[in-house]
ZADO-920748 format. One record per atom (N, C-alpha, C, O, CB): x negated, y negated, z negated. Coordinates in steps of 0.2 Angstrom, whole numbers, plus 5000, padded with zeros to 4 digits. Atoms other than C-alpha are relative to their C-alpha. Glycine has a CB too. Layout:
XYZ;...
//
This chain:
499749995004;433344204842;500250074999;500650075003;500549965000;499749974999;433844354841;500350065002;500450045008;500149994999;499949954998;434544544844;501149984998;501549964994;499450074994;499250025001;436544544849;500550055002;500550085007;500349955004;499349944999;438244664847;500449965006;500849915006;500650004991;499350004996;439244664862;500550055000;500450115002;499850005007;499449955002;441044744858;500450025005;500850065004;500449984996;500049964992;441244764877;499750045003;499250055000;499849975005;500149974996;440844874888;499349965003;499349905003;500750015003;500250074997;439144804897;500049985005;499950035009;499449985000;499850014993;439344714912;499750035005;499250065002;500049955003;500349984995;438744764927;499449935002;499749885003;500550025006;500550095001;437144614928;500549975008;500549915008;498650025001;499950044993;437944564947;500849995002;501149975007;499850045005;499150034998;439844554942;500149954997;499849934992;500650044999;499750075001;440744414943;500649994993;501150034991;500449995009;499650025005;441544334929;500850005000;501249994995;499949934999;499349994998;443244364937;500050074998;500450104994;500249985008;499749945002;443144524937;499850044994;500050104993;499850045004;500449975007;442244564921;500850004996;501150054992;499249954996;499250015004;444044484914;500550035003;501050034999;500349945000;499449954998;445144594925;499950045001;500450085003;500450005005;500149955003;444144724920;500450024993;500850054992;499550004999;499650015007;444644694902;500249954997;500049934992;499750024995;499350025000;446144594902;500149934998;499549894999;500350034994;499850075005;446744424895;499850004993;499449964991;500949994999;500250015006;446544474880;499249994996;499149964991;500150054998;500750025001;444644474881;499849955001;499349944999;499650015003;500350064998;444644324887;500349944995;500249884994;500349985009;499850035009;445644264870;499550004998;499249954996;500650044995;500349995005;444544334862;499449975001;499149964995;500050074999;500550015000;443144264868;499949934999;499449914997;499750035004;499950075000;443744084868;500049994990;499649964987;500949975005;500150005006;444144114848;499450024998;499349984993;500550054998;500550005004;442444174843;499549955002;499049944998;499650055000;500350064999;441844024853;500149934996;499649904993;500149995006;499850035005;442943894844;499750024993;499349984990;500750015000;500349975007;442543984827;499349994998;499149964993;500050075000;500950005000;440643994829;499949945001;499649904996;499550055006;500150095000;440643824835;499949964995;499449934993;500549965001;500050045004;441243754822;499650004993;499649954990;500450004999;500449975004;440243854810;499249975000;498849954996;500150065002;500750014997;438743814819;499649934999;499149924997;500050025008;500150065001;438943634819;500149964994;499849914992;500349985004;500350015008;439243634801;499549994999;499349944996;500050064997;500750015004;437643674798;499449975003;498949955000;499750064998;500650054998;436543584809;500449955000;500649954994;499650025007;499850065003;437543414809;500250004995;500149944993;500449965004;499750025006;438343414794;499549994995;499549944991;500550054998;500649995005;436743484784;499449985001;499049964996;499950054999;500649994998;435243484794;499749935003;499249925003;499950065004;500250054996;435343324805;499849944996;499849894999;500449995006;500250055003;434943224791;499449994995;499149954992;500549984997;500549995006;433843304781;499250005000;498850034996;500250074996;500450004998;432343274791;499450065000;498850064998;500049954998;500449954996;431643444798;500350025005;500949995007;499850074996;499749974994;431943544812;500050065000;499450084998;499849995006;500149904996;432243734816;499650005003;499249975004;500450045004;500249964993;431743834828;500450005008;501050025009;499950064999;499449984996;432343854845;500149915003;499849865002;500750044995;499850074995;433143714858;500449974995;500449914996;500550025006;499550075004;434343634843;499249984995;499349934991;501050044993;500750035004;432543604834;499949965005;500149905004;499350044999;500350064996;431843524847;500749955006;500649935012;499250055007;499450044999;433543434853;499949954993;499949894994;500850055001;499950045004;433643374834;499349945001;499449885001;500050044993;500650054998;431843294837;499949965005;499549925004;499450035000;499850034996;432343224853;500349934998;500149874999;500450045002;499350055004;433843134843;499849954995;500149904994;500650054995;500450055008;432543064828;500049965003;500249905001;499250014997;500350074998;431842954841;500749965006;500749915008;499150005003;499450064996;433542924852;500750044997;501150094998;500150015013;499349965003;435042934839;500549995003;501050005000;500249994994;499550024997;436142864852;500350065006;500750065011;499749935003;499749934997;436243034859;499950074997;499450094996;499750005005;499949945005;436943184851;499650055000;499250065004;500650035000;500549934999;436043334848;500450055003;500050095006;499750054992;499549944994;437543444858;499849975008;499850005013;501150004998;500050044989;437343324876;499250035000;499050075004;500049865001;500649994998;435343344873;499750075000;499250085003;499649964998;500049944998;435443534870;500250015006;499850045010;500450034997;499849984991;436543544886;499449975004;499250025007;500849975003;500650034995;435143434896;499750055000;499850095006;499449944998;500749955001;433643554889;500150075003;499750115007;499750014991;499949934997;434843704892;500050025008;499950075012;500650024998;499549974990;435443684911;499350035004;499350085007;500449885009;500649974994;433543714919;499950064995;499850115000;499249945002;500149965005;433243834906;500550075002;500350135004;500249974992;499449954996;435043934913;499950005006;499550045008;500949984999;500550014991;434543904930;499750045002;499850085007;499549945001;500649945000;433043994928;500150064998;499850115001;499549984995;499949925004;433644134918;500550045006;500650105006;500449994990;499149994999;435344144928;499750085006;500150135006;500849895006;500249944996;434344304942;500050044994;500550084994;499249995005;500549945005;433444394926;500750024997;500850084998;499449964994;499550005005;435144384915;500850025004;501250055000;500049934997;499349984994;436644404929;500449974998;500449964992;500450065002;499550044999;438244314933;500350004993;500249954990;500550035006;499650025003;439344364918;499649984993;499949944989;500450054999;500550055008;438044324903;500049934999;500249894995;499050024999;500150095000;437644164910;500749955000;500749894997;499649975007;499650034999;439244114915;500649984991;500949944988;500350055007;499650015009;440044154896;499749974995;500049964990;500150074995;500350015005;438544084888;500149925003;500049884999;499250054998;499850085000;439043904899;500749984995;500849934992;500149975008;499250015005;440843914890;499749994997;499549934997;500650054998;500350035006;439743934872;499949935001;500249894998;499550024998;500450084999;438843794877;500349944999;500449894995;499749995006;499450085001;440043664881;500450004993;500449954990;500850005006;499549995006;441243734867;499549954993;499649894991;500150114998;500450005005;439743734854;499749895001;499649864996;499350075004;500250084997;439043534863;500649974996;500649944990;500149985010;499550045007;440843484856;500149994996;500149934994;500450004998;499949995008;441043544841;499449944996;499549904991;499750114998;500850035002;439143454839;500149944999;499849924994;499550005005;500150084997;439543284846;500649984998;500649924998;499849985009;499550044999;441243244844;500450024995;500649974991;500450025007;499449975007;442443364830;499649994993;499749964988;500350125000;500550015008;440843374816;500049934996;500349914991;499250015000;499950095001;440543194816;500549954996;500449914992;500149975005;499550035005;442043144811;500250034994;500550004990;500650015002;500549985007;441343244795;499849954996;499949944990;499450045002;500850015002;439843154793;499750034997;500050084996;499849964998;500649965001;438343204786;500050034990;500550014987;499249945003;500149975005;438043294770;499649944996;499149925000;499850075001;500250045003;437543164758;499250004997;498749964998;500549994997;500849975004;435943224748;499450035007;498850025007;500250104994;500649974995;435243304764;499349984999;498850024997;500149985007;500550005001;433843184763;499550004995;498949994996;500149985003;500149995005;433643214744;500050054999;499650074995;500149984996;500249915002;433843404744;499950035006;500350085008;500650044995;500049964993;433243454759;499950094999;499950145004;499349975005;500249935000;432943634750;500850025002;501050065006;499650034991;499349975001;434743654748;500449995007;500950025008;500549974992;499650014994;435343584766;499650055003;499950095007;500049935003;500149924996;434143724773;500550035000;501050035003;499650064998;499549955000;434943854765;500749985003;501050035007;500150024992;499349994998;436643794769;500050015009;500350055012;500449924998;500050004992;436243754787;499950065003;500350085007;499549965003;500249915001;435343944788;500850025001;501050035006;499750034992;499749975001;436743994782;500850005005;501250055007;499950004994;499450004995;438243934793;500050005007;500450025011;500349945000;500050004992;437443914809;499850065002;499850085008;499549955004;499949954998;436944084806;500650035002;500650055008;499850034998;499549944997;438644164806;500349965003;500750005006;500650044995;499850024993;439144044819;499650035005;500050055010;500049935000;500249974996;438044104829;500250095001;500250115007;499349984999;500049934999;438344274827;500650015003;500650045008;500050044994;499549994997;440044264829;500149985005;500550015009;500449984998;500049994991;439744194846;499750065004;500150085009;499649955003;500249964998;438644324850;500350075001;500250115006;499650004997;499749935000;439644464846;500450015006;500450075007;500550014993;499649994990;440744454865;499550005002;499750035007;500549955005;500250014996;439344444871;499749965005;499649985011;500150015000;500050084998;438944274874;499349984998;498950024997;500649964997;500350025000;437744164870;499949944999;500149915004;499850025002;499850084999;437343974865;499149965004;498849905003;500349954990;500550014996;435843964878;499250004998;498950054996;500149945002;500750015002;434043894875;499450075000;499350115004;500149974992;500649945002;432744014865;500350045002;500050075007;499750024994;499749924997;434044174868;500050005006;499850055008;500850014999;500149974992;433944134888;499250024999;498950075002;500249925007;500749994999;432044114885;499650084996;499250124999;499649924996;499949935003;431844274874;500350045004;499950095005;500250014994;499649944996;432944374884;499550035007;499450095008;500749965003;500349974996;431944344899;499450025001;499250065005;499949975003;500749965000;430244364894;500050084998;499650115001;499549974994;500049935001;430744534887;500350045005;500550105005;500350024993;499749944994;431444584904;499549995005;499550015010;500749985004;500650034993;429844504913;499450064994;499050104997;499649875000;500449955006;428744604897;500450044995;500550034989;499549954995;499649955002;429644744892;499450044991;499650054985;500050075008;500349985008;428344794877;499849944996;499349944992;499350055000;500250065006;428144624868;500950004997;501450005000;499649905003;499349995004;429544644854;500549925000;500249875003;499850024991;499550055000;430944514853;499849964993;499949904993;500750035000;500250065006;430244464835;499449955003;499449895004;499850054992;500650054998;428544414840;500249945006;500049895005;499450055004;499850044994;429344334857;500349914993;500049854992;501050065005;499650055004;430544214843;499549974995;499749924992;500750034995;500450035003;429144174833;499549975003;499249915002;499850044996;500550074994;428044094846;500449945001;500349885000;499750035010;499850045000;429444024851;500349944997;500349885000;500250015001;499750045004;430343944837;499149984995;498949934993;500750044995;501050035003;428443924829;499949925002;499849884998;499250055005;500350034995;428143814842;500349914999;499949864998;500150055007;499850025002;429543704839;499949984992;499649924990;500450035002;500250015009;429343704819;499449944997;499349894994;499650094997;500550045001;427843644820;499949925002;499849884999;499650035003;499850044998;428143524831;500349944994;500149894991;500450035005;499550035007;429643454818;499549974994;499749914992;500450084995;500450035005;428043444804;499749945004;499749905000;499650044997;500250035000;427243334815;500349925001;500149874999;499650025004;499750074999;428643214820;500449964992;500749904991;500650025007;499850025007;429243194802;499649994995;499849984989;500450054997;500350025001;427843174796;499450044993;498950034991;500349955000;500249955007;427443314782;500150075001;500550095005;500549984993;500249934999;426943494780;501050024997;501350055001;499250034994;499449985000;428743514772;500550015003;500950065001;500149974998;499649994996;429643484785;500050065006;500450085010;500049935002;500149944998;428943634792;500150054997;500450105000;499450015002;499949975003;429243734778;500550014998;500750074997;499850004998;499250014999;431143684777;500450025006;500950055007;500149945000;499949964991;431243734796;499950065002;500250095006;499749995006;500249925002;430443904792;500650034996;501050064999;499350034997;499550025004;431643904777;500950015005;501250065007;499949914998;499449984995;433143874788;500050055006;500550095006;500149945003;500349934994;432544004804;500250064996;500650104998;499150005001;499849945002;432544134792;500650014997;500950074997;499650034995;499249975004;434144124783;500450015004;500950045003;500449964996;499350014996;435044084799;499650085003;500050135003;500249905007;500249924996;434044254808;500450044994;500650094997;498850025001;499849925005;434744364791;500449995001;500850045002;499850024993;499249985001;436344314791;500350025007;500950055006;500549924997;500149974994;436344344808;500150074999;500650104998;499349975003;500149935002;435844514806;500450034996;500750074999;499550004996;499650005005;436744534792;501150005003;501550055003;499849914995;499450004996;438344494801;500450045004;501050075003;499949965004;500049964996;438144594816;499850075000;500050095005;499949975004;500549965003;437144734809;500350064993;500350124991;499449944999;500049975006;437544734791;500650064998;500450114997;499949944995;499549955002;439244824788;500050085005;500350135003;500749965000;500149924996;438744974802;499150044999;498850085002;500149985010;500849975001;437044984795;499950104998;500250114993;499749964992;499949935003;436745184792;499350024998;498949974997;500250065005;500649965002;435245294786;499650055005;500250055007;500350054994;500149954997;434545424797;499550055000;499050045002;499949985004;500649985003;433545564790;500150075003;500650115004;500050004991;500449954996;432545694799;499550054995;499050034993;499649965005;500349945003;432045864790;500050035004;500450055008;500250034996;500349944998;430845974795;500050084993;499750074987;499249975002;500149945006;431046154784;500250065004;500450075010;500750004992;499849954997;431046314784;500750064998;500950115000;499350025000;499350005003;432746334774;500549945002;500949904999;500050004992;499550064996;433646214788;500750025000;501149974999;499849995010;499449964999;435046324789;500649994992;501249994991;499750095002;499849985007;435446334770;500349914998;500849894995;499250034993;500050095003;435046124768;500949975004;501349945001;499149945006;499549994996;436346124782;500550004997;500749964992;500050055004;499349985007;437746194774;500349964997;500949944998;499850034994;499950045005;437646104759;500349925002;500849905001;499350004997;499950084998;437545924767;500750015004;501049965002;499449975006;499450024997;439045964778;500650034994;501149994995;500150045008;499849995005;439946044763;500249964994;500749964991;499850034999;499750065004;439645914751;500049945000;500349904995;499850004997;499950084998;439445744759;500649995006;500849945008;499349975002;499850004994;440445814774;499849965006;500149925010;500449994998;500450044994;439245744787;499750065005;499450115003;499349954998;500449964996;438745824803;499349995001;499049945001;500150005005;500849994999;436945904805;499950035007;500350085009;499650074994;500449974995;436045934822;499550024998;499150004994;499949965004;500649955002;434746074821;499650035009;499850075013;500450074994;500249984997;433546084832;499050054999;498650054994;500149945004;500449965002;431946204835;499549965001;499749925004;500050075004;500550055000;430146114834;499450044999;499450084995;500249944994;500449965003;428546174833;499449964999;499349915003;499850075003;500650045004;426846114823;499450015006;499250065008;499750034992;500550004995;425546054835;499450024999;499150055003;499949955001;500749975004;424146094823;500050075000;499650105003;500049984992;499949935001;424746264818;500650055005;500950115004;500149994993;499549984995;425846294832;500950074997;501250115000;499450045004;499649945002;427146384821;500749975002;500749915003;499950044992;499550025000;429046364824;500650004994;501050044991;500150035005;499350035005;430346264813;500449975001;500249935005;500149974995;499450035000;431946194811;499849934998;499449924994;500550034995;499850085000;432245984813;500850004999;501150045003;499749955006;499450035000;433845924808;500249944999;499849904995;500250034996;499850104999;434545754810;500749994998;501350015000;500049965009;499250025004;435845694799;499949924999;499449894998;500250044991;500050065001;436645514799;500549994994;501150014993;500149975007;499450015006;437545444784;500049964998;499649935001;500250044995;500150075005;437745304772;499549974998;498950004999;500250014994;500650015007;436545214761;500350034994;499950054990;499949924998;499949975007;437645294746;499850095003;499450125000;500949984996;500149924997;437545474756;499450034998;499450084995;499950015008;500749984998;435645474759;499850024991;499450064990;499549925004;500349975007;435445494739;500150075001;499750125003;500349984994;499849935001;436545644738;499550055006;499250105005;500950005000;500749954993;435545714756;499550024996;499550074994;499549955007;500450005003;434145704747;500050044993;499450074992;499849964999;500149955007;434545794729;500150065005;499550095005;500649994994;500149944997;434945944740;499750015005;499850075006;500550035001;500649984997;433645954752;499550004994;499050034997;499749955006;500549995003;432345944737;500350044995;499950074992;499749944998;500049925004;433446074726;500050045004;500050105002;500650034996;499949934996;433546204743;499250004999;499050054995;500349995010;500450014997;431746144748;499649954996;499649894997;500250005007;500550065003;430546054738;499549965004;499349905005;499650024992;500550014995;429246064752;500249975007;499849955010;499750075002;499550044996;430545994764;499549925003;499349884999;500749974995;500050084998;429745844776;500549985001;500950015004;499849985004;499250044999;431145724777;499649935002;499149914999;500749994993;500250085000;430845544785;500649975001;501150005004;499449985005;499450015001;432045424783;499849935004;499349905003;500350014993;500250044996;432345284796;500949974999;501450004997;499650035007;499250055002;433945134795;500250025010;499850035015;499849884997;499650004994;435145144812;500349954998;500749964994;500450055003;499550074999;435844974815;500950025000;501350014996;499849955010;499449985000;437445044820;499950065002;499450085005;500349965004;499849944997;438245234824;500750005000;501149984996;499850064996;499249994996;439845254833;499950085001;499450125001;500149965009;499849945001;440745404834;500550034996;500549994991;499750024999;499949955006;441745534824;499649974994;499049984993;499850075001;500250015007;441645464805;499649944998;499349924993;499750074998;500450064999;440745314811;500349925002;500849914999;499650015005;499750054998;441145154819;500550035006;500450095008;499449945001;499649974994;442545164834;499649945006;499849895005;500950015000;500150044994;441545084852;500649955001;500549895003;499950055005;499650024996;443045034857;500449934996;500849884998;500450065002;499650065005;443644904841;499749984996;499949934994;500650024996;500350035006;442444874829;499449985005;498949955003;499850064993;
//
């Protein structure tokens, strides 16, 4: 599932877990555990309380564990996930590095404990079988929020995260989205056959979609910016007004058209979703013929944006 934000500097692949915490201090360890506890609780509420009794399976190792749990109810979903994750984690160990591996094992153990010991004390959503759509929505939202919190300090719950990241390292030309669709889709289709109806597949897709969307919104939504690329012969005038009226920096570069061979100036400006409309008005006012390209930036660090050391 998913792409992830690491709030600490990226550790070296062969760095030991003790060396990592010596470098970043005991506060990093406390932070990691707090993220695991809070995230695992939300994740377990979504999976066990809402989804486990609703007769569908989401994508990933969790969905596979729920399918096995359907046939072996005496074995907890968390325990099954661990059993599946152990060979996957060992296989991916060298590809993903020691720090990520050990942080993920810690997260897997804590999430399994919440799934099989803590949250079962609350029971299950009583209307899950009668209202599986509501169960899928809440299961996706809560499990997605929990996973996002676990991912933030650079950890993982294992499973398809390991598989997807390992395939991505071996086949960098493949997108994470494509790999996720193939891996998660296979489990969702299997769930449809196990539970005996096409609705099980649809609810599995719905839960997976909601979970992925929530993860992206929590991890990247607050830091999302827009990037304007502007090609104009009045670049200096446009840049001056953007810096004066919006108080955003502008980077200028000389570019040359491949067909005409003529030299122009290109501006790059990163701003918020609200500021981009003001910027476009300035561009249209000064040079209606300017070429404007607008794209999304997941996160922007530095002066005027996020602080990479604290956000």
